[in-house]
ZAMARGU-4260 file (C-alpha; in steps of 0.2 Angstrom, whole numbers, plus 5000, padded with zeros to 4 digits):
<rodrens>
0) 5000/5000/5000 | 5006/5018/4996 | 5013/5025/5012 | 5006/5043/5008 | 4989/5036/5005
5) 4989/5027/5021 | 4995/5042/5031 | 4982/5053/5022 | 4968/5041/5026 | 4974/5040/5044
10) 4974/5059/5046 | 4956/5060/5039 | 4950/5047/5051 | 4958/5055/5066 | 4950/5071/5060
15) 4933/5064/5059 | 4935/5055/5076 | 4941/5071/5084 | 4926/5082/5077 | 4914/5069/5083
20) 4921/5067/5100 | 4922/5048/5098 | 4938/5038/5098 | 4930/5024/5087 | 4939/5021/5070
25) 4924/5026/5060 | 4923/5031/5041 | 4910/5035/5029 | 4910/5039/5010 | 4902/5054/5003
30) 4884/5049/4996 | 4887/5056/4979 | 4904/5047/4977 | 4896/5031/4983 | 4881/5033/4971
35) 4893/5037/4957 | 4903/5021/4959 | 4888/5010/4961 | 4879/5017/4946 | 4895/5019/4935
40) 4894/5038/4934 | 4913/5042/4930 | 4909/5060/4927 | 4907/5064/4945 | 4922/5054/4949
45) 4933/5063/4937 | 4928/5079/4945 | 4935/5074/4962 | 4953/5077/4967 | 4963/5062/4967
50) 4968/5063/4985 | 4950/5065/4991 | 4945/5049/4980 | 4958/5039/4988 | 4953/5042/5006
55) 4934/5039/5003 | 4930/5024/5013 | 4913/5016/5019 | 4910/5010/5037 | 4916/4993/5031
60) 4932/5001/5023 | 4926/4998/5005 | 4935/5009/4993 | 4927/5016/4977 | 4935/5002/4968
65) 4926/4990/4980 | 4909/4998/4977 | 4911/4998/4958 | 4917/4980/4957 | 4902/4975/4969
70) 4889/4982/4958 | 4897/4976/4942 | 4901/4994/4934 | 4914/4989/4922 | 4917/5006/4915
75) 4919/5013/4932 | 4931/4999/4937 | 4942/5002/4922 | 4943/5021/4925 | 4947/5019/4943
80) 4961/5006/4939 | 4968/5018/4926 | 4967/5032/4939 | 4979/5021/4950 | 4990/5016/4935
85) 5005/5006/4939 | 4999/5003/4957 | 4993/4986/4963 | 4988/4992/4981 | 4970/4997/4976
90) 4968/4979/4968 | 4974/4970/4984 | 4967/4982/4997 | 4955/4973/5009 | 4940/4980/5017
95) 4936/4978/5035 | 4931/4960/5032 | 4946/4956/5022 | 4938/4956/5005 | 4947/4963/4990
100) 4938/4970/4975 | 4940/4953/4967 | 4931/4945/4981 | 4916/4956/4979 | 4916/4953/4960
105) 4917/4935/4962 | 4903/4935/4975 | 4891/4944/4964 | 4896/4935/4948 | 4903/4950/4938
110) 4913/4941/4925 | 4919/4956/4915 | 4924/4965/4931 | 4934/4950/4937 | 4943/4950/4920
115) 4947/4968/4921 | 4954/4967/4939 | 4965/4952/4934 | 4971/4961/4918 | 4976/4976/4928
120) 4985/4966/4941 | 4995/4958/4926 | 5001/4974/4920 | 5008/4980/4937 | 5027/4977/4936
125) 5030/4975/4954 | 5033/4958/4961 | 5029/4950/4978 | 5047/4949/4986 | 5043/4935/4998
130) 5033/4923/4987 | 5041/4928/4970 | 5024/4928/4962 | 5015/4941/4951 | 5003/4954/4958
135) 4989/4944/4948 | 4992/4928/4957 | 4994/4937/4974 | 4977/4945/4972 | 4969/4928/4966
140) 4976/4919/4982 | 4972/4933/4994 | 4960/4927/5008 | 4948/4937/5018 | 4944/4936/5037
145) 4935/4919/5034 | 4950/4912/5024 | 4940/4913/5008 | 4948/4917/4992 | 4938/4925/4977
150) 4936/4907/4971 | 4928/4901/4987 | 4916/4916/4985 | 4912/4912/4967 | 4908/4894/4971
155) 4898/4898/4986 | 4886/4908/4975 | 4887/4896/4960 | 4894/4908/4947 | 4901/4895/4935
160) 4909/4907/4923 | 4919/4916/4936 | 4924/4900/4944 | 4931/4894/4927 | 4940/4911/4925
165) 4948/4911/4942 | 4955/4893/4940 | 4961/4896/4923 | 4971/4911/4929 | 4980/4901/4942
170) 4978/4882/4939 | 4993/4876/4949 | 4988/4884/4966 | 4980/4872/4979 | 4965/4881/4986
175) 4965/4876/5004 | 4950/4875/5016 | 4942/4891/5024 | 4939/4892/5042 | 4923/4882/5041
180) 4934/4868/5033 | 4927/4869/5015 | 4938/4869/5000 | 4930/4875/4983 | 4928/4857/4977
185) 4919/4852/4993 | 4908/4867/4994 | 4902/4864/4976 | 4898/4846/4980 | 4890/4850/4996
190) 4878/4863/4987 | 4874/4850/4973 | 4882/4861/4960 | 4887/4847/4948 | 4893/4859/4934
195) 4905/4868/4946 | 4912/4851/4952 | 4915/4846/4934 | 4923/4863/4930 | 4935/4862/4946
200) 4940/4844/4942 | 4944/4848/4924 | 4952/4865/4925 | 4963/4862/4940 | 4980/4853/4941
205) 4973/4836/4948 | 4988/4833/4958 | 4985/4849/4968 | 4966/4849/4970 | 4961/4849/4988
210) 4945/4840/4992 | 4942/4841/5010 | 4928/4848/5020 | 4921/4850/5038 | 4922/4835/5050
215) 4935/4827/5040 | 4923/4824/5026 | 4928/4823/5007 | 4920/4830/4992 | 4914/4812/4989
220) 4905/4812/5005 | 4896/4828/5000 | 4891/4821/4983 | 4884/4806/4991 | 4874/4816/5004
225) 4868/4827/4990 | 4861/4812/4981 | 4869/4816/4964 | 4874/4800/4955 | 4882/4810/4940
230) 4892/4821/4952 | 4898/4805/4961 | 4903/4797/4945 | 4914/4813/4940 | 4923/4812/4957
235) 4926/4794/4956 | 4933/4795/4939 | 4945/4808/4946 | 4950/4800/4962 | 4942/4783/4966
240) 4953/4781/4982 | 4941/4793/4990 | 4929/4778/4993 | 4941/4772/5007 | 4942/4789/5016
245) 4932/4791/5032 | 4927/4807/5041 | 4932/4810/5059 | 4917/4799/5065 | 4922/4785/5055
250) 4909/4786/5041 | 4914/4782/5023 | 4904/4788/5008 | 4897/4770/5007 | 4891/4771/5025
255) 4882/4788/5020 | 4874/4780/5005 | 4868/4765/5014 | 4861/4776/5028 | 4850/4786/5016
260) 4846/4771/5005 | 4853/4777/4989 | 4854/4761/4979 | 4862/4767/4963 | 4875/4777/4972
265) 4879/4762/4983 | 4882/4752/4967 | 4893/4765/4960 | 4904/4765/4975 | 4905/4746/4975
270) 4911/4746/4957 | 4925/4759/4961 | 4930/4754/4978 | 4942/4741/4986 | 4933/4726/4994
275) 4938/4732/5011 | 4927/4747/5011 | 4911/4735/5013 | 4919/4729/5030 | 4923/4746/5037
280) 4914/4749/5054 | 4908/4766/5061 | 4915/4766/5079 | 4903/4779/5085 | 4888/4771/5078
285) 4888/4754/5087 | 4903/4747/5077 | 4891/4745/5062 | 4896/4741/5044 | 4886/4748/5029
290) 4875/4732/5029 | 4871/4734/5047 | 4866/4753/5044 | 4855/4748/5029 | 4846/4735/5040
295) 4844/4747/5054 | 4837/4760/5043 | 4825/4748/5034 | 4834/4750/5017 | 4829/4733/5010
300) 4836/4736/4992 | 4853/4742/4998 | 4855/4728/5010 | 4851/4715/4997 | 4863/4723/4985
305) 4877/4723/4998 | 4874/4704/5003 | 4873/4700/4984 | 4890/4707/4980 | 4899/4702/4996
310) 4891/4687/5004 | 4902/4685/5019 | 4898/4703/5025 | 4883/4696/5033 | 4894/4687/5046
315) 4899/4703/5054 | 4891/4709/5070 | 4890/4726/5078 | 4896/4731/5096 | 4881/4722/5104
320) 4884/4706/5094 | 4869/4708/5083 | 4871/4702/5065 | 4860/4708/5050 | 4846/4697/5055
325) 4845/4704/5073 | 4844/4721/5066 | 4831/4717/5053 | 4819/4710/5066 | 4818/4726/5075
330) 4812/4735/5059 | 4794/4739/5053 | 4799/4733/5036 | 4802/4715/5033 | 4816/4709/5022
335) 4807/4694/5015 | 4818/4693/4999 | 4834/4696/5008 | 4831/4681/5020 | 4828/4670/5005
340) 4846/4673/4999 | 4855/4656/5001 | 4869/4662/5012 | 4857/4672/5023 | 4846/4656/5026
345) 4859/4646/5037 | 4856/4640/5054 | 4872/4648/5061 | 4866/4665/5056 | 4848/4663/5060
350) 4851/4656/5077 | 4866/4667/5081 | 4866/4675/5099 | 4871/4692/5103 | 4880/4698/5119
355) 4864/4695/5129 | 4861/4678/5122 | 4846/4684/5111 | 4843/4676/5094 | 4834/4686/5080
360) 4818/4677/5085 | 4820/4684/5103 | 4821/4702/5096 | 4807/4698/5084 | 4796/4693/5099
365) 4802/4708/5110 | 4799/4721/5096 | 4781/4717/5094 | 4781/4725/5077 | 4774/4712/5065
370) 4771/4693/5065 | 4784/4688/5052 | 4775/4671/5050 | 4786/4666/5036 | 4801/4667/5047
375) 4793/4660/5062 | 4788/4644/5052 | 4806/4642/5045 | 4812/4625/5051 | 4829/4631/5054
380) 4824/4644/5067 | 4827/4637/5084 | 4811/4641/5094 | 4818/4634/5110 | 4834/4644/5110
385) 4838/4652/5127 | 4844/4669/5132 | 4857/4672/5146 | 4842/4674/5157 | 4835/4656/5151
390) 4821/4664/5142 | 4814/4657/5125 | 4805/4669/5112 | 4788/4664/5119 | 4794/4668/5137
395) 4800/4685/5131 | 4783/4690/5123 | 4774/4683/5137 | 4783/4693/5150 | 4783/4709/5140
400) 4770/4723/5141 | 4758/4724/5126 | 4764/4740/5118 | 4756/4738/5101 | 4740/4728/5104
405) 4748/4713/5094 | 4755/4703/5109 | 4741/4690/5109 | 4743/4687/5090 | 4762/4685/5092
410) 4759/4672/5106 | 4747/4663/5095 | 4758/4663/5080 | 4773/4656/5090 | 4763/4643/5098
415) 4757/4637/5081 | 4775/4636/5076 | 4778/4624/5091 | 4787/4637/5102 | 4786/4633/5120
420) 4790/4641/5137 | 4807/4639/5144 | 4813/4631/5160 | 4812/4648/5170 | 4793/4650/5167
425) 4790/4631/5170 | 4799/4633/5187 | 4787/4648/5191 | 4772/4638/5185 | 4777/4624/5197
430) 4776/4635/5212 | 4758/4633/5215 | 4758/4635/5233 | 4766/4652/5233 | 4756/4658/5219
435) 4739/4651/5222 | 4732/4666/5230 | 4739/4677/5216 | 4730/4666/5203 | 4714/4667/5212
440) 4715/4686/5212 | 4720/4686/5193 | 4706/4675/5189 | 4694/4686/5198 | 4700/4701/5189
445) 4699/4693/5172 | 4681/4688/5175 | 4677/4706/5182 | 4685/4713/5166 | 4674/4701/5155
450) 4658/4706/5164 | 4662/4725/5162 | 4664/4722/5144 | 4648/4712/5143 | 4638/4726/5152
455) 4643/4739/5139 | 4639/4728/5125 | 4622/4724/5132 | 4618/4742/5132 | 4622/4744/5114
460) 4613/4728/5109 | 4597/4733/5119 | 4597/4751/5110 | 4598/4743/5093 | 4584/4731/5097
465) 4573/4745/5103 | 4576/4756/5088 | 4573/4742/5076 | 4557/4737/5085 | 4550/4754/5084
470) 4555/4757/5066 | 4545/4741/5061 | 4528/4749/5067 | 4532/4767/5060 | 4535/4762/5042
475) 4541/4775/5030 | 4527/4782/5019 | 4513/4776/5030 | 4498/4764/5027 | 4484/4763/5015
480) 4467/4767/5023 | 4458/4754/5014 | 4468/4738/5018 | 4481/4744/5030 | 4495/4739/5019
485) 4511/4749/5017 | 4510/4762/5004 | 4528/4759/4997 | 4528/4740/4998 | 4532/4738/4980
490) 4547/4749/4980 | 4564/4740/4981 | 4571/4753/4994 | 4556/4749/5005 | 4559/4731/5004
495) 4577/4733/5008 | 4572/4743/5023 | 4560/4729/5029 | 4574/4716/5027 | 4588/4726/5035
500) 4577/4731/5050 | 4572/4713/5053 | 4590/4708/5053 | 4595/4722/5065 | 4581/4716/5077
505) 4585/4698/5076 | 4604/4700/5078 | 4602/4712/5092 | 4589/4702/5102 | 4601/4687/5100
510) 4615/4697/5106 | 4605/4702/5121 | 4601/4684/5125 | 4619/4680/5125 | 4623/4693/5137
515) 4609/4686/5148 | 4618/4669/5148 | 4634/4677/5153 | 4625/4684/5169 | 4621/4666/5173
520) 4639/4659/5171 | 4653/4660/5183 | 4666/4651/5172 | 4678/4662/5163 | 4679/4651/5148
525) 4660/4652/5144 | 4660/4671/5148 | 4674/4674/5135 | 4666/4663/5121 | 4648/4671/5124
530) 4656/4688/5124 | 4665/4686/5107 | 4649/4679/5099 | 4638/4693/5106 | 4650/4706/5100
535) 4650/4699/5083 | 4631/4699/5083 | 4630/4717/5090 | 4642/4724/5077 | 4632/4716/5063
540) 4616/4723/5070 | 4622/4740/5071 | 4627/4739/5052 | 4610/4732/5048 | 4601/4747/5058
545) 4611/4760/5048 | 4606/4751/5032 | 4588/4751/5037 | 4589/4770/5041 | 4597/4773/5024
550) 4585/4763/5014 | 4570/4770/5023 | 4575/4788/5019 | 4579/4783/5001 | 4562/4776/4999
555) 4552/4792/5003 | 4564/4804/4994 | 4565/4807/4975 | 4578/4795/4969 | 4587/4807/4958
560) 4586/4822/4970 | 4602/4830/4978 | 4595/4827/4995 | 4593/4808/4992 | 4611/4807/4985
565) 4618/4817/5000 | 4609/4806/5012 | 4616/4790/5004 | 4634/4798/5005 | 4632/4803/5023
570) 4626/4786/5029 | 4639/4777/5020 | 4653/4788/5027 | 4646/4786/5044 | 4645/4767/5042
575) 4663/4766/5036 | 4669/4777/5051 | 4659/4767/5064 | 4667/4751/5058 | 4684/4758/5058
580) 4681/4764/5076 | 4675/4747/5080 | 4690/4739/5073 | 4702/4749/5084 | 4691/4744/5099
585) 4691/4726/5094 | 4710/4726/5093 | 4711/4731/5111 | 4698/4718/5117 | 4706/4704/5106
590) 4723/4708/5114 | 4716/4706/5131 | 4707/4690/5127 | 4723/4683/5120 | 4732/4687/5136
595) 4719/4677/5145 | 4720/4662/5133 | 4733/4653/5144 | 4721/4654/5159 | 4704/4651/5150
600) 4711/4639/5137 | 4700/4645/5123 | 4709/4634/5110 | 4705/4619/5120 | 4686/4624/5121
605) 4684/4627/5103 | 4692/4610/5099 | 4680/4601/5111 | 4665/4610/5103 | 4670/4605/5086
</rodrens>
């Protein structure tokens, strides 16, 4: 920087500070000069004394050249450069944030302004004594307070033409990371700028191209996370060894692709990577491999691809001793096709125990997610395998709390597959003396639960019977005075009304009689069976009553009128909604009945009856 300019500026700043009574280093630019530089009006600038023009600074210490470059005023930039002929200091002068005019031109994407600044720097004859490089390269390599070069700024705001220009002017320089850890290549990949990635790779000396990013990630990590297969392909063609590089948490690009389920990218990485990449583990994620991560995330296609390409990777276990089948059993999605792969369907894998002695079947029972009947019926699955606590899969589900309403169904499915309780539960069952009083209390509470359900169902059945009975004597349309017959008896809608109303009455009355029978029974077995039968009759009776109401209204309304159609729509929607609500209620009741199965032995009852 010119010493005279520096001293002049310092004097002006001190003068401003003294006049305002404030010691803060504050500067401001004359409004007309700022507007002239921003709007490209060189006439006003030409009328200013050279000394005054040099000391004009904004609060961020931007010079008139900064302002003209920022707003893309090429004519004004050229005039200012000529005004400072043979002097590189205005070109390299940073503002308060460390930005040179080239930083601002790159940030805003002003290509022609960037070209003019670089041409001006090339014409300056002075050399950087320490580095021995020209003023143009010095300017290109200057960093601001965030350690960003002009290239970083152009990449950040996706100005491809400016990026290409800056790299072309200094292709041998290795643009390092800024204070956020991003190199230009990483920043382009992270932002999904495929064109910029291609430009940077093709234009830079490949041996000097930096590719790192924050947290130890590489540009390949960023491309995978951006889910851009074409960008991944470009980076792999440039440097396939990046597949083996992991970030500071141990995640490779393959781990990231498996986590997100990007099957096509996983295939690309497998094609270009060394075999060892598949077996890499993520230490801070349970020591899991890419296959474990895919299974944990429910990525079926990704897991199948990994196992198909590298069969023995399924033998690896995580930090808890879980293999891929253990992890699959805890997911809502079932990997049916994956399990059918030959090297996945072996007893050593199917019945392998983790550190707690649990096989995949134990975790399946404990998760209570889905029944997985195909897996449970597999003859290779050991249903009597014991955990470290001597529990079988049936013991695990029997002792667990019913979290999803599926516990009873899972128990039934396991029993049908010949699963049995283990020695621990048998031992507890044999302690009749100690537990006899508890069993009596449990039996009493079970019967009490059934009676409460019966009382509520009886109320509904009685209400349906009452409404149906009353509707039978207040027929829609009325009666003929001559013979007392129904006026609408020949209409199909009326006939449907009569049939459905009769069904509602018959079903509900039968349900009421079932509930009367439950009041006379003291055996839990009979109570459960009668309750299930009465519930079915009541549900059908409610549906028949709604149909009777619908057909009765339809019989007395004009069939093609809007009110008739609207009535039909409302009744149908109500019927569907009611049965949906009944379905949820039925799940809860069924789950409770399944839990009572071992005490009431409903299966034995039905076998005796049939």
